[in-house]
C-alpha positions in Angstrom: -62.7 -55.9 -173.7 -59.2 -56.6 -175.1 -57.7 -53.9 -173.0 -59.5 -55.2 -169.9 -58.1 -58.7 -170.6 -54.5 -57.6 -170.5 -54.6 -56.0 -167.0 -54.1 -58.5 -164.2 -55.7 -58.0 -160.7 -52.3 -57.5 -159.2 -51.5 -54.7 -161.7 -54.7 -53.0 -160.8 -54.0 -53.3 -157.1 -56.4 -56.1 -156.4 -55.8 -59.4 -154.6 -56.0 -62.3 -157.0 -57.2 -64.7 -154.3 -54.9 -67.5 -155.7 -57.8 -69.1 -157.5 -57.9 -69.8 -161.2 -60.0 -67.1 -163.0 -62.2 -68.0 -165.9 -61.9 -64.3 -167.1 -58.5 -63.2 -168.4 -57.5 -60.0 -166.8 -60.0 -57.9 -164.9 -63.7 -58.6 -164.6 -66.2 -55.9 -165.7 -67.3 -55.6 -162.0 -63.7 -54.9 -161.0 -63.2 -52.2 -163.6 -66.5 -50.6 -162.6 -65.5 -50.5 -159.0 -62.0 -49.2 -159.6 -63.3 -46.5 -162.0 -66.1 -45.5 -159.7 -69.0 -46.2 -162.1 -72.0 -48.6 -162.1 -71.5 -52.1 -163.3 -74.4 -52.0 -165.7 -73.2 -48.6 -167.0 -69.7 -50.0 -167.7 -71.2 -53.1 -169.4 -73.2 -50.8 -171.7 -70.0 -48.8 -172.4 -68.2 -51.9 -173.5 -71.2 -52.9 -175.7 -71.2 -49.4 -177.3 -74.8 -48.5 -176.3 -76.1 -45.0 -176.6 -75.3 -43.7 -173.1 -74.1 -40.4 -171.8 -70.4 -40.4 -171.4 -68.1 -37.7 -170.0 -64.4 -37.2 -170.4 -63.9 -37.5 -166.7 -65.4 -41.0 -166.6 -63.5 -42.1 -169.7 -60.3 -40.9 -168.0 -61.1 -43.0 -164.9 -61.8 -46.1 -167.1 -58.6 -45.4 -169.0 -56.5 -45.3 -165.8 -57.9 -48.6 -164.7 -57.2 -50.2 -168.1 -53.8 -48.6 -168.2 -54.4 -47.1 -171.7 -51.7 -45.4 -173.5 -52.1 -41.8 -174.7 -53.1 -43.0 -178.2 -55.5 -45.6 -176.8 -57.1 -43.0 -174.6 -57.5 -40.7 -177.5 -59.1 -43.6 -179.5 -61.5 -44.2 -176.7 -62.7 -40.6 -176.8 -63.3 -40.9 -180.5 -65.3 -44.1 -180.1 -67.4 -42.4 -177.5 -68.0 -39.4 -179.8 -66.1 -36.9 -177.6 -63.5 -34.3 -178.6 -60.3 -36.3 -178.1 -57.4 -35.0 -175.9 -54.1 -34.2 -177.4 -51.6 -37.0 -177.7 -48.9 -37.1 -174.9 -45.4 -38.4 -175.2 -44.3 -41.2 -172.9 -41.5 -40.1 -170.6 -39.2 -42.7 -172.0 -39.5 -41.3 -175.5 -39.0 -37.6 -174.8 -35.3 -37.7 -175.3 -35.4 -39.8 -178.4 -34.6 -37.3 -181.1 -31.9 -39.0 -183.1 -34.1 -39.6 -186.1 -35.3 -36.0 -186.1 -31.7 -34.7 -185.9 -30.8 -36.8 -188.9 -33.8 -35.4 -190.7 -32.8 -31.7 -190.3 -29.2 -32.5 -191.0 -30.2 -34.2 -194.3 -32.2 -31.0 -195.1 -28.8 -29.2 -195.5 -28.0 -26.9 -197.2 -31.4 -25.5 -196.4 -32.3 -24.2 -192.9 -34.3 -26.4 -190.6 -35.0 -26.5 -186.9 -37.2 -28.3 -184.3 -39.2 -26.6 -181.6 -41.5 -27.9 -178.8 -45.1 -27.0 -178.3 -44.1 -23.8 -176.6 -41.8 -22.9 -179.5 -38.7 -23.5 -177.5 -35.8 -24.4 -179.7 -34.8 -28.0 -179.4 -32.2 -28.3 -182.2 -31.2 -26.6 -185.5 -28.9 -27.4 -188.4 -25.9 -25.3 -189.6 -28.0 -23.5 -192.3 -30.4 -22.3 -189.7 -27.5 -20.7 -187.8 -26.0 -19.1 -190.9 -29.3 -17.9 -192.4 -31.6 -17.3 -189.5 -29.1 -16.3 -186.9 -29.9 -19.1 -184.5 -27.2 -19.4 -181.9 -26.7 -20.5 -178.3 -26.4 -17.1 -176.8 -29.9 -15.8 -177.6 -33.2 -16.7 -175.9 -34.0 -20.3 -177.0 -37.6 -19.6 -177.8 -38.6 -18.8 -181.4 -41.4 -16.4 -180.4 -39.3 -14.4 -178.0 -36.2 -14.4 -180.2 -38.3 -13.1 -183.1 -39.2 -10.0 -181.1 -35.9 -9.5 -179.2 -33.0 -10.7 -181.4 -31.6 -7.7 -183.4 -29.9 -9.9 -186.0 -33.1 -11.8 -186.8 -35.0 -8.6 -187.0 -32.5 -6.9 -189.3 -32.8 -9.8 -191.8 -36.6 -9.5 -192.1 -37.5 -6.6 -194.5 -41.2 -7.2 -193.9 -40.9 -7.6 -190.1 -44.2 -5.9 -189.1 -46.3 -8.1 -191.5 -44.4 -11.3 -190.5 -44.8 -10.4 -186.8 -48.6 -10.3 -187.1 -48.6 -13.7 -188.6 -46.2 -15.2 -186.1 -48.3 -14.0 -183.1 -51.5 -15.3 -184.7 -49.9 -18.7 -185.3 -48.7 -18.8 -181.7 -52.2 -18.0 -180.5 -53.5 -21.0 -182.6 -50.9 -23.2 -180.9 -52.0 -22.0 -177.5 -55.7 -22.8 -178.4 -54.8 -26.5 -178.5 -54.0 -26.4 -174.7 -55.8 -23.3 -173.4 -55.0 -24.0 -169.7 -51.3 -25.0 -170.2 -49.1 -23.0 -167.9 -46.2 -23.4 -170.3 -47.9 -21.2 -172.9 -48.8 -18.7 -170.2 -45.2 -18.4 -169.1 -44.0 -17.7 -172.7 -46.7 -15.1 -173.2 -45.9 -13.3 -169.9 -42.2 -13.3 -170.8 -42.9 -11.9 -174.3 -45.1 -9.2 -172.8 -42.4 -8.1 -170.4 -39.7 -7.9 -173.1 -41.7 -6.5 -176.1 -44.4 -3.9 -176.2 -44.8 -4.8 -179.9 -45.7 -8.4 -179.0 -48.2 -7.1 -176.4 -49.9 -4.9 -178.9 -50.2 -7.7 -181.5 -51.4 -10.2 -178.8 -54.2 -8.0 -177.7 -55.6 -8.1 -181.3 -56.6 -11.7 -180.8 -55.8 -12.8 -184.3 -55.6 -16.6 -185.0 -53.8 -18.2 -187.9 -53.1 -21.9 -188.2 -49.4 -22.9 -188.5 -48.5 -24.4 -191.9 -46.7 -22.6 -194.7 -45.4 -19.0 -194.7 -43.3 -17.3 -197.4 -40.4 -15.3 -196.0 -37.9 -12.8 -197.5 -34.6 -12.8 -195.7 -31.9 -10.1 -196.2 -28.6 -11.9 -195.6 -25.5 -9.7 -195.2 -23.4 -12.0 -197.4 -25.7 -13.5 -200.0 -28.3 -10.8 -200.3 -32.0 -11.5 -200.6 -33.2 -15.0 -199.9 -36.8 -16.2 -200.7 -37.9 -19.3 -198.7 -41.1 -21.0 -197.8 -41.4 -22.1 -194.1 -43.3 -25.3 -193.5 -44.3 -26.7 -190.0 -44.5 -30.5 -189.9 -45.8 -32.7 -187.0 -44.6 -36.2 -186.3 -47.4 -38.3 -184.8 -44.9 -40.2 -182.6 -43.7 -36.8 -181.2 -46.8 -34.6 -181.0 -44.9 -32.3 -178.6 -42.5 -31.3 -181.4 -42.7 -29.4 -184.7 -40.2 -29.6 -187.5 -39.8 -26.3 -189.3 -38.3 -26.6 -192.8 -37.2 -23.7 -195.0 -37.5 -24.4 -198.7 -36.1 -22.1 -201.4 -38.7 -20.7 -203.6 -38.1 -21.7 -207.3 -36.8 -19.2 -209.8 -35.3 -16.9 -207.1 -31.7 -18.2 -207.0 -32.0 -18.9 -203.3 -31.1 -22.6 -203.6 -27.8 -21.7 -205.2 -27.1 -19.0 -202.6 -27.7 -21.4 -199.8 -25.5 -24.0 -201.3 -22.7 -21.5 -201.5 -23.3 -20.1 -198.0 -23.0 -23.5 -196.4 -19.9 -24.4 -198.4 -16.4 -24.0 -197.0 -15.9 -20.7 -198.9 -19.3 -19.4 -197.8 -18.7 -20.2 -194.2 -15.5 -18.2 -194.2 -17.3 -15.2 -195.6 -20.3 -15.5 -193.4 -20.8 -13.0 -190.5 -22.5 -15.6 -188.2 -20.9 -18.5 -186.4 -21.9 -22.0 -187.2 -24.0 -23.9 -184.7 -22.0 -26.2 -182.4 
């Protein structure tokens, strides 16, 4: 009712008739007509009665009421349906300043941000020095994992890690099974890597979260880190990937040296721009 009250007839494409309305916003009858449902059914929906509700009808009601992505998801939850994924408003997609400050503050440890398709959005200097992230490679974490020789040479347990990476990407795909963006990445990976194709055909699924990695760096030697994927509710289309040194391995000290002025001079990889 509160969402209905905030939408004017003019905003819904209806003539207001110039007369004073006792009902703020839209009337129930107007919402029902615009959404293509019965008036009684819509009234029962507002009253929370035990009626059969489909996602298609809720979407129609949501469009009339001009619900945001979060409000639309909330409506699904109230109706007892599996809620859709949150979407980012077009005006907020370029607002990454706060996330950039976060990964820069994570220095001297590697951190990067990727979108839902694992395309690289940004990374800090440590990710360039340690992981080999750089502008001239394919800017997709999945494809780079299978095609970048530098990244591959630094992973002593590459076959085991590859199985987990592919399984985690399949889990990410399962959130949007009909998304053409995921299909495009999969097809490109198939064309470039027979190893990816073989692992993809296994159908393994592993949720993204934490993964321990061993990295053989040409300057510092062996690094032991824990990779953690974090989601920000305000930007559900992005994932922040933080690499944390495992305690008792000397990795933190090595990373501090590697990102220092002396370490940068001795590093074999360029620093990210």
